[in-house]
DRENDO-1510 file (C-alpha; in Angstrom, 1 decimal, always signed):
<recs>
REC; n; res; u; v; w
REC; 1; UNK; +56.1; +69.6; +133.4 .
REC; 2; UNK; +53.9; +67.5; +131.3 .
REC; 3; UNK; +54.4; +63.7; +130.7 .
REC; 4; UNK; +56.4; +64.2; +127.5 .
REC; 5; UNK; +58.9; +66.4; +129.3 .
REC; 6; UNK; +59.3; +64.0; +132.0 .
REC; 7; UNK; +59.9; +61.3; +129.5 .
REC; 8; UNK; +62.3; +63.2; +127.7 .
REC; 9; UNK; +64.2; +64.1; +130.8 .
REC; 10; UNK; +64.4; +60.6; +131.8 .
REC; 11; UNK; +65.6; +59.5; +128.6 .
REC; 12; UNK; +68.5; +62.2; +128.6 .
REC; 13; UNK; +69.3; +60.8; +132.0 .
REC; 14; UNK; +69.6; +57.4; +131.0 .
REC; 15; UNK; +71.3; +58.4; +127.9 .
REC; 16; UNK; +74.1; +60.4; +130.1 .
REC; 17; UNK; +74.4; +57.4; +132.5 .
REC; 18; UNK; +74.6; +55.0; +129.4 .
REC; 19; UNK; +77.5; +57.3; +128.0 .
REC; 20; UNK; +79.1; +57.4; +131.5 .
REC; 21; UNK; +79.2; +53.6; +131.9 .
REC; 22; UNK; +80.3; +53.1; +128.3 .
REC; 23; UNK; +83.2; +55.5; +128.7 .
REC; 24; UNK; +84.3; +53.8; +131.7 .
REC; 25; UNK; +83.8; +50.2; +130.5 .
REC; 26; UNK; +85.7; +51.3; +127.3 .
REC; 27; UNK; +88.6; +52.8; +129.5 .
REC; 28; UNK; +88.9; +49.6; +131.8 .
REC; 29; UNK; +88.8; +47.5; +128.4 .
REC; 30; UNK; +91.7; +49.4; +127.1 .
REC; 31; UNK; +93.4; +49.2; +130.3 .
REC; 32; UNK; +93.0; +45.6; +130.6 .
REC; 33; UNK; +94.2; +45.0; +126.9 .
REC; 34; UNK; +97.4; +47.2; +127.5 .
REC; 35; UNK; +98.0; +44.9; +130.6 .
REC; 36; UNK; +97.7; +41.8; +128.8 .
REC; 37; UNK; +99.7; +42.9; +125.9 .
REC; 38; UNK; +102.7; +44.1; +128.2 .
REC; 39; UNK; +102.5; +40.6; +130.0 .
REC; 40; UNK; +102.5; +38.9; +126.6 .
REC; 41; UNK; +105.3; +40.9; +125.4 .
REC; 42; UNK; +107.1; +40.1; +128.5 .
REC; 43; UNK; +106.5; +36.4; +128.0 .
REC; 44; UNK; +107.7; +36.7; +124.4 .
REC; 45; UNK; +110.8; +38.5; +125.3 .
REC; 46; UNK; +111.5; +35.6; +128.0 .
REC; 47; UNK; +110.8; +33.0; +125.3 .
REC; 48; UNK; +113.1; +34.7; +122.7 .
REC; 49; UNK; +115.9; +34.8; +125.6 .
REC; 50; UNK; +115.5; +31.2; +126.4 .
REC; 51; UNK; +115.7; +30.3; +122.7 .
REC; 52; UNK; +118.7; +32.3; +122.1 .
REC; 53; UNK; +120.4; +30.6; +125.2 .
REC; 54; UNK; +119.3; +27.2; +123.9 .
REC; 55; UNK; +121.0; +27.9; +120.4 .
REC; 56; UNK; +123.9; +29.0; +122.2 .
REC; 57; UNK; +124.1; +25.8; +124.3 .
REC; 58; UNK; +123.4; +23.6; +121.0 .
REC; 59; UNK; +126.2; +25.4; +119.2 .
REC; 60; UNK; +128.6; +24.6; +122.2 .
REC; 61; UNK; +127.6; +21.1; +122.3 .
REC; 62; UNK; +128.0; +20.8; +118.7 .
REC; 63; UNK; +131.5; +22.5; +119.0 .
REC; 64; UNK; +132.4; +20.0; +121.8 .
REC; 65; UNK; +131.2; +17.0; +119.9 .
REC; 66; UNK; +133.3; +18.0; +116.6 .
REC; 67; UNK; +136.3; +18.4; +118.9 .
REC; 68; UNK; +135.6; +14.9; +120.5 .
REC; 69; UNK; +135.3; +13.2; +117.2 .
REC; 70; UNK; +138.5; +14.7; +116.0 .
REC; 71; UNK; +140.4; +13.8; +119.0 .
REC; 72; UNK; +138.8; +10.3; +118.7 .
REC; 73; UNK; +140.0; +10.0; +115.1 .
REC; 74; UNK; +143.4; +11.1; +115.8 .
REC; 75; UNK; +143.6; +8.6; +118.6 .
REC; 76; UNK; +142.4; +5.7; +116.2 .
REC; 77; UNK; +145.1; +6.7; +113.5 .
REC; 78; UNK; +147.7; +6.9; +116.3 .
REC; 79; UNK; +150.6; +4.0; +116.3 .
REC; 80; UNK; +149.9; +3.4; +119.9 .
REC; 81; UNK; +146.3; +2.5; +119.2 .
REC; 82; UNK; +147.1; +0.2; +116.4 .
REC; 83; UNK; +149.8; -1.6; +118.4 .
REC; 84; UNK; +147.4; -2.0; +121.3 .
REC; 85; UNK; +144.6; -3.3; +119.1 .
REC; 86; UNK; +147.3; -5.7; +117.6 .
REC; 87; UNK; +148.7; -7.0; +121.0 .
REC; 88; UNK; +144.9; -7.5; +122.2 .
REC; 89; UNK; +143.7; -9.0; +119.0 .
REC; 90; UNK; +145.7; -12.3; +119.3 .
REC; 91; UNK; +144.5; -13.3; +122.9 .
REC; 92; UNK; +141.0; -12.4; +122.0 .
REC; 93; UNK; +140.9; -14.4; +119.0 .
REC; 94; UNK; +142.4; -17.4; +120.9 .
REC; 95; UNK; +139.9; -16.9; +123.6 .
REC; 96; UNK; +137.0; -17.0; +120.9 .
REC; 97; UNK; +138.5; -20.2; +119.4 .
REC; 98; UNK; +138.7; -21.8; +122.9 .
REC; 99; UNK; +135.2; -21.0; +123.6 .
REC; 100; UNK; +133.7; -22.7; +120.6 .
</recs>
């Protein structure tokens, strides 16, 4: 075997090994990307669920707030409230006048 043939054989061997390592590296890179993508999709799903739960809690809080506001408005419009305010108004006014 002459030097040219030996050099050619060595180059072919290196090329074969480079192809094997390249295929392995590509396979590992794709596997890593698939794992990372799956993990990112899981995180996104959890974030979407948390956002939906937060929207539900916000809607419930708004509903309770509207209910409380209506109840407070009804209380302020009631005769009992108005009578109580009238009864308390006179002593409060006297107290303020005495302090001055």
